[in-house]
Structure formats: C-alpha cells, structure tokens
C-alpha positions as CSV (number, residue, x, y, z in Angstrom):
1,X,138.0,166.1,146.3
2,X,135.7,164.8,143.6
3,X,132.3,166.4,143.2
4,X,129.3,164.3,142.2
5,X,129.9,164.9,138.5
6,X,133.5,163.8,138.7
7,X,132.5,160.7,140.7
8,X,129.9,159.8,138.0
9,X,132.5,160.4,135.2
10,X,135.1,158.3,137.0
11,X,132.6,155.5,137.7
12,X,131.5,155.5,134.1
13,X,135.1,155.2,132.8
14,X,135.7,152.3,135.1
15,X,132.4,150.7,134.0
16,X,133.4,151.2,130.3
17,X,136.9,149.8,131.0
18,X,135.5,146.7,132.8
19,X,132.9,146.2,130.1
20,X,135.5,146.5,127.3
21,X,137.7,144.0,129.2
22,X,134.8,141.6,129.6
23,X,133.9,141.9,126.0
24,X,137.5,141.3,125.0
25,X,137.7,138.3,127.3
26,X,134.4,136.9,125.9
27,X,135.7,137.3,122.4
28,X,139.0,135.5,123.3
29,X,136.9,132.8,125.0
30,X,134.8,132.4,121.9
31,X,137.9,132.3,119.7
32,X,139.6,129.7,122.1
33,X,136.4,127.6,122.0
34,X,136.3,127.7,118.2
35,X,140.0,126.7,118.1
36,X,139.5,123.8,120.5
37,X,136.5,122.5,118.7
38,X,138.1,122.2,115.3
39,X,138.0,118.8,113.6
40,X,140.8,116.5,114.6
41,X,140.5,114.2,111.6
42,X,140.6,114.7,107.9
43,X,138.3,112.4,105.9
44,X,138.2,112.1,102.2
45,X,134.8,113.2,100.8
46,X,132.6,110.4,99.5
47,X,132.7,110.0,95.8
48,X,129.4,110.8,94.2
49,X,127.9,111.3,97.7
50,X,128.1,107.6,98.6
51,X,128.7,107.6,102.3
52,X,129.1,103.8,102.3
53,X,132.3,104.2,100.3
54,X,135.5,103.3,102.1
55,X,137.1,106.8,102.8
56,X,140.7,107.3,104.0
57,X,141.1,109.1,107.3
58,X,144.0,111.0,108.7
59,X,144.4,112.3,112.3
60,X,145.6,115.9,112.9
61,X,144.8,117.6,116.2
62,X,145.1,121.4,116.1
63,X,147.9,122.6,118.4
64,X,145.3,124.8,120.2
65,X,143.6,121.7,121.5
66,X,146.8,120.4,123.0
67,X,147.5,123.8,124.6
68,X,144.0,123.8,126.0
69,X,144.5,120.3,127.4
70,X,147.7,121.2,129.2
71,X,146.0,124.4,130.6
72,X,143.2,122.3,132.0
73,X,145.5,119.8,133.6
74,X,147.5,122.6,135.2
75,X,144.3,124.2,136.4
76,X,143.0,121.1,138.2
77,X,141.4,121.7,141.6
78,X,142.7,118.8,143.6
79,X,140.9,117.2,146.5
80,X,142.7,116.3,149.8
81,X,144.5,113.0,149.8
82,X,142.6,109.8,150.7
83,X,142.3,108.9,154.4
84,X,143.7,105.5,153.9
85,X,147.2,104.2,152.9
86,X,145.9,102.1,150.0
87,X,143.7,102.4,146.9
88,X,140.5,101.2,148.7
89,X,139.0,104.7,148.3
90,X,139.9,104.9,144.6
91,X,142.8,106.1,142.5
92,X,145.2,107.7,144.9
93,X,146.1,111.4,144.9
94,X,149.8,110.8,144.5
95,X,149.2,108.6,141.4
96,X,147.0,111.3,139.8
97,X,149.4,114.1,140.5
98,X,152.3,112.2,139.0
99,X,150.2,111.5,136.0
100,X,149.3,115.1,135.7
101,X,152.9,116.3,135.9
102,X,154.0,114.0,133.2
103,X,150.9,114.7,131.0
104,X,151.3,118.5,131.1
105,X,155.1,118.6,130.7
106,X,156.7,115.5,129.0
107,X,153.9,113.7,127.2
108,X,153.8,114.1,123.4
109,X,150.6,113.3,121.6
110,X,152.3,113.8,118.2
111,X,154.1,110.5,118.6
112,X,151.0,108.4,118.7
113,X,149.4,110.6,116.1
114,X,152.3,109.7,113.8
115,X,151.9,106.0,114.6
116,X,148.2,106.2,113.7
117,X,148.8,108.1,110.5
118,X,151.4,105.5,109.5
119,X,148.6,102.9,109.4
120,X,145.8,102.6,106.8
121,X,142.7,104.2,108.5
122,X,139.3,104.5,107.0
123,X,135.7,105.6,107.6
124,X,132.5,104.1,106.1
125,X,128.9,104.6,107.0
126,X,127.0,101.6,108.3
127,X,123.5,101.7,109.5
128,X,123.5,105.5,109.4
129,X,126.7,105.9,111.4
130,X,130.3,106.6,110.4
131,X,132.5,103.7,111.5
132,X,136.3,104.2,111.8
133,X,138.6,101.3,111.4
134,X,142.3,100.4,110.8
135,X,142.8,97.9,108.0
136,X,146.2,96.3,107.4
137,X,146.6,93.6,104.8
138,X,149.4,91.1,105.2
139,X,152.0,90.8,102.4
140,X,151.8,87.0,102.8
141,X,149.4,85.0,100.6
142,X,146.4,83.3,102.1
143,X,146.5,85.5,105.2
144,X,143.4,84.9,107.5
145,X,141.3,88.0,108.0
146,X,140.5,88.8,111.7
147,X,138.4,91.6,113.1
148,X,139.6,92.7,116.6
149,X,137.3,94.7,118.9
150,X,138.3,96.7,121.9
151,X,136.4,97.5,125.0
152,X,136.0,100.2,127.7
153,X,138.1,102.1,128.8
154,X,140.0,100.9,125.8
155,X,140.3,101.9,122.2
156,X,142.2,101.1,119.0
157,X,145.3,102.2,121.0
158,X,145.0,98.8,122.8
159,X,145.7,96.9,119.6
160,X,148.5,98.9,118.0
161,X,151.3,96.6,119.3
162,X,149.8,93.4,117.8
163,X,149.2,94.7,114.2
164,X,152.7,94.1,112.8
165,X,153.3,90.7,114.6
166,X,149.9,89.4,113.2
167,X,150.2,90.8,109.7
168,X,154.0,90.3,109.4
169,X,154.8,87.2,111.5
170,X,158.1,86.4,109.8
171,X,159.5,89.7,111.2
172,X,158.5,88.6,114.7
173,X,159.7,85.0,115.0
174,X,156.6,83.6,113.4
175,X,155.7,81.6,110.4
176,X,154.2,83.0,107.2
177,X,151.4,80.5,107.5
178,X,150.3,82.4,110.6
179,X,149.7,85.7,108.8
180,X,146.5,87.7,109.3
181,X,144.8,90.6,107.6
182,X,143.7,92.7,110.5
183,X,140.6,95.0,110.9
184,X,140.4,97.1,114.1
185,X,137.2,99.2,114.3
186,X,136.4,101.9,116.8
187,X,133.2,101.1,118.6
188,X,130.3,103.5,118.0
189,X,130.7,106.5,120.3
190,X,134.4,105.7,120.8
191,X,137.5,107.3,119.2
192,X,137.0,108.4,115.6
193,X,133.8,106.6,115.0
194,X,130.5,108.5,114.9
195,X,128.5,109.1,118.0
196,X,125.0,107.6,117.9
197,X,122.3,110.3,118.2
198,X,119.5,107.7,118.8
199,X,119.2,104.7,121.0
200,X,119.7,101.1,120.0
201,X,123.5,100.7,119.5
202,X,123.9,97.7,121.7
203,X,126.4,94.8,121.2
204,X,124.0,92.9,118.8
205,X,123.6,96.0,116.6
206,X,127.4,96.6,116.6
207,X,127.9,92.9,115.7
208,X,125.6,93.3,112.7
209,X,127.6,96.4,111.6
210,X,130.9,94.5,111.9
211,X,129.5,91.7,109.7
212,X,128.5,94.4,107.1
213,X,132.0,95.9,107.4
214,X,133.8,92.6,106.7
215,X,131.5,92.0,103.7
216,X,132.2,95.5,102.5
217,X,135.9,94.8,102.7
218,X,135.4,91.8,100.5
219,X,136.1,89.1,103.1
220,X,134.3,85.8,102.5
221,X,136.0,83.9,105.3
222,X,137.3,85.4,108.5
223,X,137.6,85.1,112.3
224,X,136.9,87.5,115.1
225,X,138.6,88.5,118.4
226,X,137.6,90.5,121.4
227,X,137.8,91.2,125.2
228,X,135.5,93.3,127.4
229,X,132.9,94.8,125.2
230,X,134.9,93.4,122.3
231,X,133.9,89.9,123.6
232,X,130.3,90.9,123.9
233,X,130.3,92.1,120.3
234,X,132.3,89.1,119.1
235,X,130.0,86.6,120.7
236,X,127.0,88.3,119.2
237,X,128.6,87.9,115.8
238,X,129.0,84.2,116.6
239,X,125.4,83.9,117.5
240,X,124.3,85.6,114.3
241,X,126.7,83.0,112.7
242,X,127.2,84.4,109.2
243,X,128.8,81.7,107.1
244,X,131.8,83.9,106.6
245,X,132.7,83.8,110.3
246,X,134.5,80.5,111.0
247,X,135.6,81.0,114.6
248,X,136.3,83.5,117.5
249,X,138.9,84.1,120.1
250,X,138.3,85.8,123.4
251,X,140.5,86.9,126.3
252,X,137.4,87.7,128.5
253,X,135.0,84.8,128.0
254,X,131.4,84.7,129.3
255,X,131.3,81.4,131.2
256,X,129.8,82.0,134.7
257,X,127.2,79.2,135.5
258,X,123.8,80.0,136.8
259,X,124.4,78.6,140.4
260,X,127.6,80.8,140.7
261,X,125.8,83.8,139.3
262,X,122.9,83.4,141.7
263,X,125.2,83.0,144.7
264,X,127.0,86.2,143.7
265,X,123.8,88.1,143.1
266,X,122.3,87.4,146.5
267,X,125.5,87.5,148.5
268,X,125.5,83.8,149.3
269,X,128.5,81.6,149.9
270,X,130.0,79.7,147.0
271,X,128.3,76.4,146.1
272,X,129.9,73.3,147.6
273,X,132.4,71.2,145.7
274,X,134.2,73.9,143.7
275,X,137.6,73.1,142.4
276,X,140.5,75.5,143.4
277,X,140.3,77.3,140.0
278,X,136.5,77.6,140.3
279,X,136.7,78.9,143.9
280,X,139.4,81.4,142.8
281,X,137.2,82.7,140.0
282,X,134.2,83.0,142.4
283,X,136.3,85.0,144.8
284,X,137.5,87.3,142.0
285,X,133.9,87.9,140.9
286,X,132.7,88.4,144.4
287,X,135.4,91.1,145.0
288,X,134.6,92.8,141.7
289,X,130.8,92.9,142.3
290,X,131.3,94.3,145.8
291,X,134.2,96.7,145.2
292,X,134.9,97.2,141.5
293,X,131.5,97.5,139.7
294,X,130.6,101.1,140.7
295,X,131.8,102.7,137.4
296,X,129.8,100.2,135.4
297,X,126.6,100.7,137.4
298,X,126.8,104.5,137.0
299,X,127.4,104.3,133.3
300,X,124.6,101.7,132.9
301,X,122.1,103.8,134.8
302,X,123.1,107.5,134.3
303,X,125.8,108.0,131.7
304,X,124.7,111.5,130.9
305,X,125.4,112.6,134.4
306,X,129.1,112.2,133.9
307,X,129.7,115.8,132.7
308,X,132.8,116.0,134.9
309,X,134.8,113.6,132.7
310,X,134.1,115.7,129.6
311,X,135.2,118.9,131.3
312,X,138.2,117.8,133.3
313,X,141.0,115.7,131.8
314,X,142.1,114.6,135.2
315,X,138.6,113.6,136.1
316,X,138.5,111.6,132.8
317,X,141.8,110.0,133.5
318,X,140.9,109.0,137.1
319,X,137.6,107.5,135.9
320,X,139.3,105.4,133.3
321,X,142.1,104.2,135.5
322,X,139.6,103.0,138.1
323,X,138.4,100.1,136.0
324,X,139.7,97.1,137.9
325,X,142.0,96.7,140.9
326,X,144.7,94.9,139.1
327,X,145.1,97.2,136.2
328,X,144.8,100.3,138.4
329,X,147.6,99.0,140.7
330,X,149.7,98.2,137.6
331,X,149.2,101.8,136.2
332,X,150.1,103.2,139.6
333,X,153.4,101.3,139.6
334,X,154.0,102.6,136.1
335,X,153.7,106.2,137.3
336,X,156.0,105.3,140.2
337,X,158.7,104.6,137.6
338,X,158.5,100.8,137.5
339,X,158.7,98.8,134.3
340,X,155.4,97.1,133.5
341,X,153.5,95.8,130.5
342,X,152.3,99.4,129.9
343,X,154.3,102.7,129.9
344,X,153.2,106.1,130.9
345,X,152.8,107.0,127.3
346,X,150.7,104.0,126.6
347,X,148.3,105.0,129.4
348,X,148.1,108.6,128.3
349,X,147.8,107.8,124.6
350,X,144.5,106.1,125.4
351,X,143.2,108.8,127.8
352,X,144.2,111.6,125.4
353,X,142.4,109.9,122.6
354,X,139.2,109.9,124.7
355,X,139.8,113.6,125.7
356,X,140.5,114.9,122.2
357,X,137.5,113.0,120.7
358,X,135.2,114.1,123.5
359,X,134.0,110.5,124.0
360,X,133.8,110.2,127.8
361,X,130.0,110.2,127.9
362,X,129.3,108.8,124.4
363,X,131.4,105.7,125.1
364,X,129.7,105.3,128.5
365,X,126.3,105.0,126.8
366,X,127.2,101.5,125.6
367,X,126.7,100.3,129.2
368,X,123.2,101.9,129.2
369,X,122.3,100.3,125.9
370,X,123.4,96.8,126.9
371,X,120.8,94.4,128.1
372,X,123.0,91.3,128.1
373,X,124.1,89.5,131.2
374,X,127.8,90.2,130.7
375,X,129.4,87.0,132.1
376,X,126.5,84.5,131.4
377,X,127.1,81.9,128.7
378,X,125.5,82.9,125.4
379,X,125.4,79.4,123.9
380,X,127.9,80.1,121.1
381,X,127.8,77.2,118.7
382,X,130.8,77.9,116.4
383,X,134.4,77.2,117.2
384,X,135.8,79.3,120.1
385,X,139.3,79.8,121.5
386,X,139.9,81.1,125.0
387,X,143.0,82.7,126.5
388,X,142.9,83.3,130.3
389,X,145.1,86.0,131.7
390,X,145.4,85.8,135.5
391,X,144.7,89.4,136.4
392,X,141.5,89.6,134.3
393,X,138.3,90.5,136.3
394,X,138.0,86.7,136.6
395,X,140.1,83.9,135.4
396,X,137.6,81.6,133.7
397,X,138.2,78.0,134.8
398,X,138.5,75.3,132.1
399,X,135.5,73.5,133.5
400,X,133.2,76.5,133.1
401,X,134.7,77.3,129.7
402,X,134.1,73.8,128.3
403,X,130.4,74.0,129.3
404,X,130.0,77.5,127.9
405,X,131.5,76.7,124.5
406,X,130.7,73.2,123.1
407,X,133.1,73.7,120.2
408,X,136.1,74.9,122.3
409,X,139.2,74.5,120.1
410,X,141.8,76.1,122.4
411,X,142.1,76.9,126.1
412,X,145.2,78.3,127.8
413,X,146.0,79.9,131.1
414,X,148.8,82.5,130.7
415,X,151.3,83.3,133.5
416,X,151.0,87.0,133.3
417,X,148.7,89.7,132.1
418,X,145.3,91.3,132.9
419,X,142.3,93.1,131.4
420,X,144.2,94.8,128.6
421,X,145.9,91.7,127.3
422,X,146.9,92.8,123.8
423,X,148.2,96.1,125.2
424,X,150.0,94.7,128.2
425,X,151.3,91.4,126.9
426,X,151.4,91.8,123.1
427,X,153.9,88.9,122.5
428,X,151.9,86.4,124.5
429,X,148.6,87.6,123.1
430,X,149.9,87.4,119.5
431,X,151.0,83.8,120.0
432,X,147.6,82.9,121.5
433,X,145.8,84.3,118.4
434,X,148.1,82.4,116.1
435,X,147.7,79.1,117.9
436,X,144.0,79.6,118.4
437,X,143.2,79.8,114.7
438,X,145.7,77.4,113.1
439,X,143.1,74.6,112.8
440,X,140.7,76.9,111.0
441,X,143.0,78.0,108.2
C-alpha cells in the first residue's frame, strides 16, 4: 500500500510524463504546421527589385501538405444523411462520401501540378498586388491575343483544356487563321495570385489591372473572354474601352431587362407576352433566386464567417459543389461513375487548388466587394459575342441579348453544357471563340 509520499511521487511522475508527452505533441504540431504552411510556388526574384517585372512561376506543393490533406479528409466528422431522397437540402451525403474516398485514396495532385508546370506561368505586380497568369503564345503568325477570365468556384483549371486548341488550332481540326495567343490570369484572392489586404478589389479594379497586364505583355490589339465573374470583369474592360480591346465574348451574358428583374425581385409573376425562350429564362432565374442563391448571399454579406471551408477540405468541396443545381447534379453523376463533361480528377483538381492555396475565404470576398447588379445590362458599346449553354444559371434569350449589346456580332445557343463551359465542353467552347472573333481579325 502506498503512503502519502509514494502517492505524491507517483502522481508527480505521471504529471511529468503527461507534460512531456504534451510538449512533444505540441512540438510535433508546430512542426507539422510549419511543414503544411511552406510555400507551394517558386517565383523568380525580381531583377533589380522591380516587382512589376514578369517573373516565371513554378508550382511545387510539399508532400507534407498532401499528407495533411488526406489526413483531414479521413478525419471528417460526417453529419447524418439528408432527410429527403433528392438534393433539395444540398449536396447529398452519398456524393460527398464517394468524393472523399476517391480524394483520399486514388486522387493524384502531382498530375495537374505537372500539367501546370508544363505551361508558361508568371507573376507580376499590378496596383500593389501580385497577379499570376498563364501566357501561351501561338506558333502561328498574326495570332489574335485573348485574355480569358474565370469565375467562382472556378480557377485557371477551368481553361486548361482550351489552351492548346486555341493556340495550336491546326492540331485540333482548325485553321491557322484562327490562332490565338492566350492569357489566363488568376483573379485576386484566387489560386496563385496575391490576396488583397485592403478593400476595393471589385470587378472594375480587376478590369483595370487586366488592361495593364495586356499592355505590359506588349499587346496593342486584343480581345477578352469570360463567364461568371469573368464576364463581370470582361464587361468592365469593355466599358473602360481601351483602344486595344476590339471585342469580347461571354458565355454568361448580363441581359436581364428591368421589368423581368423587378418581377423576380418582388416575387411577382412574369410579365405578359414573353416568348417561350424568355419564359424559360425567367423560370430559370426564379428558381435560382429562390433556391440557389444562398452561397452568394452569404459570401456577399459575411465572407469572413466561412472559417469552416478553410479548415475542412470536405466542407470546402461541398461549398464549391453547391454552386448551381445543374452542375451539382452533373458532378454527382460523375462520382456515381457516369461519363460527363467533367471527370472526378477535373473536379478535385479545382477543389484541391483552392485548398492548397488557402483561398476559400479570400476568393469569397469578391462577392462582398462587388456592387454591380450581376445580370443587369451594362450598356457595352464595343462588339460582343455571346454563346448560350442550356444549363447555365439562365439561358439568355436572343431578344434580351440584342437589346443588351447593340454591337452583337455573334449569338448561338449550344445543345449541351452549363456554367463551366470551357471545362465541360471544351471543343464546342473553342469553336465558339474561334467563330466569335473571326470578323475582328
């Protein structure tokens, strides 16, 4: 039997052992944190300290960060399944668990990392912020420069499939006369671009930065393309109307007339006399505003509150998948093993880029910064080409589009595709871009 001295000695040993274990765990935790916060890109230092210089960038994610990602996926605390048999309550548990299994076991980030490093990537400082971009020049003479801007929850990953068809058309069934030089920047707060530390980086400011970027690259005549936030930025470029910008193409145009917008805003029935295409667009918008706009409202009002998507890879993936009903349903089918415009790797390449760059919240702030009415016509006066994909948030009718863009040079409704057009339907998207700008060469 222990006396009081023995009891004290035994307790003290246990305390010292626990304390030592705690200190060791804390040291390992600090070491793991240090390893998982190492830089994931290598950027050439600016010559002579000139940050506006064009500096090559290379991606290299430390293995410790990929190990940490898999650990976090496997440690996910799952909720119970939804109480309905469809996706009306959000991304379904079965979809997310299939995604998690593939992400933690079979997915290989190194494949997309190699694809990115095979492309010319650069960083340059514009308006006090590092801007990352891909820049591929065509081998064909007189190639038309185009700057292509992604949206949310997209990234440069969206455009990887269109780079070679646009820059090297003869290898993809096209004509050398359709060749483009292509510039694909990462939006501020997205991917490998810098994260703004002050307010003010709205679509108009980004548009001005893109104009500077194209001048810095030496382009005196070019076109621009975008969807989602990419459209907002591209239309702002068109409103600034630098003489170098000769036309734009969009796959998510802003065309909603005031009477339609007011009916949607106040929950009124559609105005009388709408054509079938106009009524379909109204119904799509009505559904989106009632059932699909929650993510945008949260990011527009309280982006900083979204700590969960920075701490949980599954939380981030679910938040990104729940963008619109059509793309969410398509991605669910992908993880069910069906063949779609996207693959499981496509989806996870994009989500993993957000995770590794820690840009869940910084990308969301663009919604907070924006003061534009997203779908309202902006009175763009330069030539505009529009491609309408049926599963976009709304399929812009030709009648609305002609009123929104007085210099409409191309309008086409595609048979298939949705919000991530270049990513889902790269062949059709490429042909649309080629056709759209032929008259401007």
